C-alpha positions in Angstrom: 296.7 211.7 105.4 297.0 214.7 103.1 299.8 213.0 101.1 297.6 209.9 100.6 294.8 212.0 99.2 297.2 213.8 96.8 298.6 210.5 95.6 295.1 209.1 95.2 294.0 212.1 93.2 297.1 211.8 90.9 296.4 208.1 90.4 292.7 208.6 89.7 293.5 211.5 87.3 296.0 209.5 85.3 293.7 206.5 85.2 290.8 208.6 83.9 293.0 210.1 81.2 294.2 206.6 80.1 290.6 205.3 80.1 289.2 208.2 78.1 292.1 208.0 75.5 291.4 204.3 75.1 287.7 204.9 74.5 288.4 207.5 71.9 290.9 205.2 70.1 288.4 202.4 70.2 285.8 204.6 68.6 288.3 205.6 65.8 289.1 202.0 65.2 285.4 201.1 65.0 284.9 203.8 62.4 287.9 202.7 60.4 286.7 199.1 60.4 283.2 200.2 59.2 284.7 202.2 56.4 286.8 199.2 55.4 283.7 197.0 55.3 281.9 199.6 53.1 284.9 199.9 50.7 285.3 196.1 50.4 281.6 195.6 49.8 281.7 198.3 47.0 284.7 196.5 45.4 282.9 193.2 45.6 279.6 194.3 44.0 281.1 196.4 41.2 280.6 194.4 38.0 278.5 191.7 39.7 275.0 193.2 39.7 275.4 194.5 36.1 278.2 194.4 33.5 281.2 196.4 34.5 281.5 199.8 32.7 283.7 202.9 33.1 282.4 205.7 35.2 281.9 207.0 38.7 279.3 206.1 41.3 278.7 207.4 44.8 276.5 206.9 47.8 276.1 207.0 51.6 275.9 204.4 54.3 272.5 203.8 55.9 273.2 206.1 58.7 274.7 208.7 56.4 277.9 209.0 58.4 280.1 207.4 55.6 280.2 208.7 52.0 281.7 206.4 49.3 282.8 207.0 45.8 283.7 204.3 43.3 285.6 204.9 40.1 285.9 202.3 37.3 288.5 202.9 34.5 289.8 200.7 31.8 293.5 199.7 32.3 295.7 200.7 29.4 297.1 197.3 28.2 299.6 199.0 25.8 298.1 197.5 22.7 297.7 199.4 19.4 294.2 200.8 19.3 294.2 200.5 15.5 294.9 196.8 15.6 292.0 194.4 15.8 290.9 193.5 19.3 292.5 190.2 20.4 289.9 189.5 23.1 286.4 190.4 24.2 287.7 191.0 27.7 289.5 194.0 29.2 291.1 194.9 32.5 289.4 197.5 34.7 290.8 199.3 37.7 288.2 199.9 40.5 289.0 202.6 43.1 286.8 203.1 46.1 287.2 205.9 48.6 285.2 206.1 51.8 285.1 209.4 53.7 283.7 210.3 57.2 284.0 212.7 60.0 285.6 211.3 63.1 284.6 211.9 66.7 287.1 214.7 66.9 285.4 216.4 63.9 288.4 215.8 61.6 287.8 214.5 58.1 289.0 211.0 57.6 289.1 208.7 54.5 290.1 205.3 53.4 290.9 204.1 49.8 291.0 200.7 48.3 291.7 199.6 44.7 291.7 196.4 42.7 291.9 195.3 39.1 289.3 193.0 37.5 288.5 191.4 34.2 285.3 192.4 32.4 283.8 192.4 28.9 285.3 195.0 26.6 282.9 197.9 25.8 
């Protein structure tokens, strides 16, 4: 009888540890997914609501858990700056970084980048 209780305690202890680790990992993945959605949405709206321009913007999510920073820079196309402009369009690189504090109080971040075409400034 005593051996059965010891085995039951070991099985239940191991099961509890596996279950709690799984819950913690699910929470991490949910935070990562939310950060990814925020970063993708910032990439999508840059240059849509107003003309794209170089500079940095930042903000927070509605619940203030996630902080995002977006940076827009003109891509060097290698052309001679003294030569006349061949086009009214230019390439811009958009970098978005989302930072948050995980459930384990460690700082986490996610970064996405893309290149888009916009009117030359």
